mmCIF file of the C-alpha atoms, coordinates in Angstrom:
data_MODEL
# 
_entry.id   MODEL 
# 
loop_
_atom_site.group_PDB 
_atom_site.id 
_atom_site.type_symbol 
_atom_site.label_atom_id 
_atom_site.label_alt_id 
_atom_site.label_comp_id 
_atom_site.label_asym_id 
_atom_site.label_entity_id 
_atom_site.label_seq_id 
_atom_site.pdbx_PDB_ins_code 
_atom_site.Cartn_x 
_atom_site.Cartn_y 
_atom_site.Cartn_z 
_atom_site.occupancy 
_atom_site.B_iso_or_equiv 
_atom_site.pdbx_formal_charge 
_atom_site.auth_seq_id 
_atom_site.auth_comp_id 
_atom_site.auth_asym_id 
_atom_site.auth_atom_id 
_atom_site.pdbx_PDB_model_num 
ATOM 1   C CA . MET A 1 1   ? -20.910 1.910  -21.284 1.00 0.00 ? 1   MET A CA 1 
ATOM 2   C CA . LYS A 1 2   ? -18.694 3.439  -18.539 1.00 0.00 ? 2   LYS A CA 1 
ATOM 3   C CA . LYS A 1 3   ? -19.908 6.686  -16.833 1.00 0.00 ? 3   LYS A CA 1 
ATOM 4   C CA . ILE A 1 4   ? -17.197 9.206  -17.778 1.00 0.00 ? 4   ILE A CA 1 
ATOM 5   C CA . PRO A 1 5   ? -16.553 11.680 -14.748 1.00 0.00 ? 5   PRO A CA 1 
ATOM 6   C CA . SER A 1 6   ? -18.067 15.184 -15.007 1.00 0.00 ? 6   SER A CA 1 
ATOM 7   C CA . GLU A 1 7   ? -16.084 18.418 -15.397 1.00 0.00 ? 7   GLU A CA 1 
ATOM 8   C CA . PRO A 1 8   ? -15.203 19.595 -11.895 1.00 0.00 ? 8   PRO A CA 1 
ATOM 9   C CA . ARG A 1 9   ? -17.227 23.130 -10.807 1.00 0.00 ? 9   ARG A CA 1 
ATOM 10  C CA . GLN A 1 10  ? -16.083 23.363 -7.165  1.00 0.00 ? 10  GLN A CA 1 
ATOM 11  C CA . PRO A 1 11  ? -13.631 21.821 -5.220  1.00 0.00 ? 11  PRO A CA 1 
ATOM 12  C CA . ASN A 1 12  ? -15.905 19.042 -3.519  1.00 0.00 ? 12  ASN A CA 1 
ATOM 13  C CA . SER A 1 13  ? -17.027 18.287 -7.233  1.00 0.00 ? 13  SER A CA 1 
ATOM 14  C CA . PHE A 1 14  ? -13.358 17.906 -8.277  1.00 0.00 ? 14  PHE A CA 1 
ATOM 15  C CA . PHE A 1 15  ? -12.210 15.304 -5.503  1.00 0.00 ? 15  PHE A CA 1 
ATOM 16  C CA . GLN A 1 16  ? -15.658 13.577 -6.516  1.00 0.00 ? 16  GLN A CA 1 
ATOM 17  C CA . SER A 1 17  ? -14.457 13.292 -10.025 1.00 0.00 ? 17  SER A CA 1 
ATOM 18  C CA . VAL A 1 18  ? -11.098 12.531 -9.131  1.00 0.00 ? 18  VAL A CA 1 
ATOM 19  C CA . TYR A 1 19  ? -12.843 9.308  -6.926  1.00 0.00 ? 19  TYR A CA 1 
ATOM 20  C CA . GLU A 1 20  ? -15.119 8.537  -9.721  1.00 0.00 ? 20  GLU A CA 1 
ATOM 21  C CA . VAL A 1 21  ? -12.019 8.153  -12.133 1.00 0.00 ? 21  VAL A CA 1 
ATOM 22  C CA . VAL A 1 22  ? -10.055 6.094  -9.464  1.00 0.00 ? 22  VAL A CA 1 
ATOM 23  C CA . ARG A 1 23  ? -13.001 3.710  -8.979  1.00 0.00 ? 23  ARG A CA 1 
ATOM 24  C CA . LEU A 1 24  ? -12.537 2.831  -12.910 1.00 0.00 ? 24  LEU A CA 1 
ATOM 25  C CA . ILE A 1 25  ? -9.088  1.989  -12.287 1.00 0.00 ? 25  ILE A CA 1 
ATOM 26  C CA . PRO A 1 26  ? -8.918  -1.648 -13.319 1.00 0.00 ? 26  PRO A CA 1 
ATOM 27  C CA . ARG A 1 27  ? -7.730  -4.124 -10.581 1.00 0.00 ? 27  ARG A CA 1 
ATOM 28  C CA . GLY A 1 28  ? -3.941  -4.630 -11.248 1.00 0.00 ? 28  GLY A CA 1 
ATOM 29  C CA . ARG A 1 29  ? -3.539  -1.568 -12.981 1.00 0.00 ? 29  ARG A CA 1 
ATOM 30  C CA . VAL A 1 30  ? -2.273  1.722  -11.593 1.00 0.00 ? 30  VAL A CA 1 
ATOM 31  C CA . THR A 1 31  ? -2.673  5.431  -13.196 1.00 0.00 ? 31  THR A CA 1 
ATOM 32  C CA . SER A 1 32  ? -1.014  8.489  -11.752 1.00 0.00 ? 32  SER A CA 1 
ATOM 33  C CA . TYR A 1 33  ? -1.772  12.141 -10.262 1.00 0.00 ? 33  TYR A CA 1 
ATOM 34  C CA . GLY A 1 34  ? -1.358  13.613 -13.730 1.00 0.00 ? 34  GLY A CA 1 
ATOM 35  C CA . ALA A 1 35  ? -3.122  11.599 -15.667 1.00 0.00 ? 35  ALA A CA 1 
ATOM 36  C CA . ILE A 1 36  ? -6.424  11.989 -13.812 1.00 0.00 ? 36  ILE A CA 1 
ATOM 37  C CA . ALA A 1 37  ? -5.586  15.556 -13.462 1.00 0.00 ? 37  ALA A CA 1 
ATOM 38  C CA . ARG A 1 38  ? -5.326  15.710 -17.454 1.00 0.00 ? 38  ARG A CA 1 
ATOM 39  C CA . PHE A 1 39  ? -8.092  13.339 -17.820 1.00 0.00 ? 39  PHE A CA 1 
ATOM 40  C CA . LEU A 1 40  ? -10.295 15.873 -15.684 1.00 0.00 ? 40  LEU A CA 1 
ATOM 41  C CA . GLY A 1 41  ? -9.344  18.766 -17.977 1.00 0.00 ? 41  GLY A CA 1 
ATOM 42  C CA . SER A 1 42  ? -7.183  20.393 -15.117 1.00 0.00 ? 42  SER A CA 1 
ATOM 43  C CA . GLY A 1 43  ? -3.580  19.117 -16.480 1.00 0.00 ? 43  GLY A CA 1 
ATOM 44  C CA . LYS A 1 44  ? -1.651  21.257 -13.805 1.00 0.00 ? 44  LYS A CA 1 
ATOM 45  C CA . SER A 1 45  ? -3.804  20.038 -10.653 1.00 0.00 ? 45  SER A CA 1 
ATOM 46  C CA . ALA A 1 46  ? -1.810  16.813 -10.061 1.00 0.00 ? 46  ALA A CA 1 
ATOM 47  C CA . ARG A 1 47  ? -1.088  18.104 -6.549  1.00 0.00 ? 47  ARG A CA 1 
ATOM 48  C CA . MET A 1 48  ? -4.538  18.196 -6.093  1.00 0.00 ? 48  MET A CA 1 
ATOM 49  C CA . VAL A 1 49  ? -5.615  14.973 -7.230  1.00 0.00 ? 49  VAL A CA 1 
ATOM 50  C CA . GLY A 1 50  ? -2.894  13.859 -4.504  1.00 0.00 ? 50  GLY A CA 1 
ATOM 51  C CA . TRP A 1 51  ? -4.783  15.644 -2.025  1.00 0.00 ? 51  TRP A CA 1 
ATOM 52  C CA . ALA A 1 52  ? -7.928  14.273 -2.951  1.00 0.00 ? 52  ALA A CA 1 
ATOM 53  C CA . MET A 1 53  ? -6.427  10.747 -2.526  1.00 0.00 ? 53  MET A CA 1 
ATOM 54  C CA . ASN A 1 54  ? -5.539  11.580 1.055   1.00 0.00 ? 54  ASN A CA 1 
ATOM 55  C CA . ALA A 1 55  ? -9.202  12.911 1.985   1.00 0.00 ? 55  ALA A CA 1 
ATOM 56  C CA . SER A 1 56  ? -10.620 9.426  0.070   1.00 0.00 ? 56  SER A CA 1 
ATOM 57  C CA . PHE A 1 57  ? -9.973  7.069  3.184   1.00 0.00 ? 57  PHE A CA 1 
ATOM 58  C CA . THR A 1 58  ? -13.455 7.817  4.452   1.00 0.00 ? 58  THR A CA 1 
ATOM 59  C CA . GLU A 1 59  ? -15.413 7.684  1.247   1.00 0.00 ? 59  GLU A CA 1 
ATOM 60  C CA . ILE A 1 60  ? -18.103 5.381  0.199   1.00 0.00 ? 60  ILE A CA 1 
ATOM 61  C CA . PRO A 1 61  ? -18.190 3.831  -1.925  1.00 0.00 ? 61  PRO A CA 1 
ATOM 62  C CA . HIS A 1 62  ? -14.202 2.936  -1.514  1.00 0.00 ? 62  HIS A CA 1 
ATOM 63  C CA . VAL A 1 63  ? -11.783 4.474  -3.638  1.00 0.00 ? 63  VAL A CA 1 
ATOM 64  C CA . PRO A 1 64  ? -9.121  2.127  -4.611  1.00 0.00 ? 64  PRO A CA 1 
ATOM 65  C CA . ALA A 1 65  ? -6.585  4.905  -3.976  1.00 0.00 ? 65  ALA A CA 1 
ATOM 66  C CA . GLN A 1 66  ? -3.466  2.551  -3.389  1.00 0.00 ? 66  GLN A CA 1 
ATOM 67  C CA . ARG A 1 67  ? -3.843  2.420  -7.566  1.00 0.00 ? 67  ARG A CA 1 
ATOM 68  C CA . VAL A 1 68  ? -2.752  6.086  -7.893  1.00 0.00 ? 68  VAL A CA 1 
ATOM 69  C CA . VAL A 1 69  ? 1.028   6.652  -7.610  1.00 0.00 ? 69  VAL A CA 1 
ATOM 70  C CA . ASN A 1 70  ? 3.364   9.552  -9.253  1.00 0.00 ? 70  ASN A CA 1 
ATOM 71  C CA . SER A 1 71  ? 4.668   9.435  -13.293 1.00 0.00 ? 71  SER A CA 1 
ATOM 72  C CA . ALA A 1 72  ? 7.408   7.272  -12.386 1.00 0.00 ? 72  ALA A CA 1 
ATOM 73  C CA . GLY A 1 73  ? 5.444   4.565  -10.546 1.00 0.00 ? 73  GLY A CA 1 
ATOM 74  C CA . LEU A 1 74  ? 6.793   5.668  -7.095  1.00 0.00 ? 74  LEU A CA 1 
ATOM 75  C CA . LEU A 1 75  ? 4.590   4.805  -4.034  1.00 0.00 ? 75  LEU A CA 1 
ATOM 76  C CA . SER A 1 76  ? 4.299   8.121  -3.152  1.00 0.00 ? 76  SER A CA 1 
ATOM 77  C CA . GLY A 1 77  ? 1.471   8.458  -0.984  1.00 0.00 ? 77  GLY A CA 1 
ATOM 78  C CA . LYS A 1 78  ? 2.703   5.415  0.929   1.00 0.00 ? 78  LYS A CA 1 
ATOM 79  C CA . PHE A 1 79  ? 2.683   7.132  4.007   1.00 0.00 ? 79  PHE A CA 1 
ATOM 80  C CA . HIS A 1 80  ? -0.814  8.103  4.097   1.00 0.00 ? 80  HIS A CA 1 
ATOM 81  C CA . PHE A 1 81  ? -1.889  4.295  4.512   1.00 0.00 ? 81  PHE A CA 1 
ATOM 82  C CA . GLY A 1 82  ? -0.685  4.258  7.723   1.00 0.00 ? 82  GLY A CA 1 
ATOM 83  C CA . PRO A 1 83  ? 2.492   2.369  9.400   1.00 0.00 ? 83  PRO A CA 1 
ATOM 84  C CA . GLY A 1 84  ? 4.290   -0.495 7.381   1.00 0.00 ? 84  GLY A CA 1 
ATOM 85  C CA . ASP A 1 85  ? 3.611   -1.061 3.851   1.00 0.00 ? 85  ASP A CA 1 
ATOM 86  C CA . GLU A 1 86  ? -0.468  -1.367 3.582   1.00 0.00 ? 86  GLU A CA 1 
ATOM 87  C CA . MET A 1 87  ? -0.132  0.510  -0.052  1.00 0.00 ? 87  MET A CA 1 
ATOM 88  C CA . LYS A 1 88  ? 2.410   -1.829 -1.349  1.00 0.00 ? 88  LYS A CA 1 
ATOM 89  C CA . ASN A 1 89  ? 0.368   -5.105 0.301   1.00 0.00 ? 89  ASN A CA 1 
ATOM 90  C CA . LEU A 1 90  ? -2.842  -3.669 -1.583  1.00 0.00 ? 90  LEU A CA 1 
ATOM 91  C CA . LEU A 1 91  ? -1.155  -3.776 -4.962  1.00 0.00 ? 91  LEU A CA 1 
ATOM 92  C CA . GLU A 1 92  ? 0.656   -6.767 -4.439  1.00 0.00 ? 92  GLU A CA 1 
ATOM 93  C CA . ALA A 1 93  ? -2.849  -8.640 -3.590  1.00 0.00 ? 93  ALA A CA 1 
ATOM 94  C CA . GLU A 1 94  ? -4.085  -7.294 -7.300  1.00 0.00 ? 94  GLU A CA 1 
ATOM 95  C CA . GLY A 1 95  ? -0.771  -8.699 -8.784  1.00 0.00 ? 95  GLY A CA 1 
ATOM 96  C CA . VAL A 1 96  ? 1.000   -5.521 -8.795  1.00 0.00 ? 96  VAL A CA 1 
ATOM 97  C CA . VAL A 1 97  ? 4.965   -6.281 -8.489  1.00 0.00 ? 97  VAL A CA 1 
ATOM 98  C CA . ILE A 1 98  ? 6.463   -3.327 -6.181  1.00 0.00 ? 98  ILE A CA 1 
ATOM 99  C CA . GLU A 1 99  ? 10.234  -3.158 -5.993  1.00 0.00 ? 99  GLU A CA 1 
ATOM 100 C CA . ASN A 1 100 ? 11.693  -0.606 -3.613  1.00 0.00 ? 100 ASN A CA 1 
ATOM 101 C CA . ASP A 1 101 ? 8.470   1.353  -3.558  1.00 0.00 ? 101 ASP A CA 1 
ATOM 102 C CA . THR A 1 102 ? 8.064   1.576  -6.931  1.00 0.00 ? 102 THR A CA 1 
ATOM 103 C CA . VAL A 1 103 ? 5.638   -0.367 -9.511  1.00 0.00 ? 103 VAL A CA 1 
ATOM 104 C CA . ARG A 1 104 ? 7.575   -2.997 -11.442 1.00 0.00 ? 104 ARG A CA 1 
ATOM 105 C CA . ASP A 1 105 ? 6.718   -2.706 -15.382 1.00 0.00 ? 105 ASP A CA 1 
ATOM 106 C CA . TYR A 1 106 ? 4.946   0.586  -14.951 1.00 0.00 ? 106 TYR A CA 1 
ATOM 107 C CA . SER A 1 107 ? 4.298   1.004  -18.490 1.00 0.00 ? 107 SER A CA 1 
ATOM 108 C CA . VAL A 1 108 ? 2.760   -2.284 -18.755 1.00 0.00 ? 108 VAL A CA 1 
ATOM 109 C CA . VAL A 1 109 ? 0.362   -1.813 -15.619 1.00 0.00 ? 109 VAL A CA 1 
ATOM 110 C CA . PHE A 1 110 ? -0.247  1.846  -16.321 1.00 0.00 ? 110 PHE A CA 1 
ATOM 111 C CA . TRP A 1 111 ? -3.955  2.624  -16.909 1.00 0.00 ? 111 TRP A CA 1 
ATOM 112 C CA . ASP A 1 112 ? -4.881  6.119  -18.468 1.00 0.00 ? 112 ASP A CA 1 
ATOM 113 C CA . PRO A 1 113 ? -7.856  7.398  -17.965 1.00 0.00 ? 113 PRO A CA 1 
ATOM 114 C CA . ALA A 1 114 ? -8.136  9.058  -21.346 1.00 0.00 ? 114 ALA A CA 1 
ATOM 115 C CA . GLU A 1 115 ? -8.758  5.303  -22.823 1.00 0.00 ? 115 GLU A CA 1 
ATOM 116 C CA . LEU A 1 116 ? -12.387 5.724  -21.607 1.00 0.00 ? 116 LEU A CA 1 
ATOM 117 C CA . LEU A 1 117 ? -12.886 8.301  -24.316 1.00 0.00 ? 117 LEU A CA 1 
ATOM 118 C CA . ASN A 1 118 ? -12.106 5.535  -26.805 1.00 0.00 ? 118 ASN A CA 1 
ATOM 119 C CA . GLU A 1 119 ? -15.292 3.829  -25.521 1.00 0.00 ? 119 GLU A CA 1 
ATOM 120 C CA . ILE A 1 120 ? -17.567 6.211  -26.177 1.00 0.00 ? 120 ILE A CA 1 
# 
């Protein structure tokens, strides 16, 4: 059984809960900032999820932040991956097709963290 992240209690624990969810996103799939926020019971905190993703690059174990996009499938966080198309390249290496900085077939590759609740 997969470990479901705990409810956030402090800002740092919120970020850690976000990281736990992101680490569960299957390779070749993406989710949105809002889907993570809703799963964690903080539906209006999509922007905070984005801040967590921006702060995730030094986390150990690694957080696959490239798998988190906006609700339209746009690679809105791509600038935080440095110069070039690193976010796009990471996703394409997993088999996700990107066109014009947007995930093609977003609804097909979208992974909803709420699916974890069905596994309990």
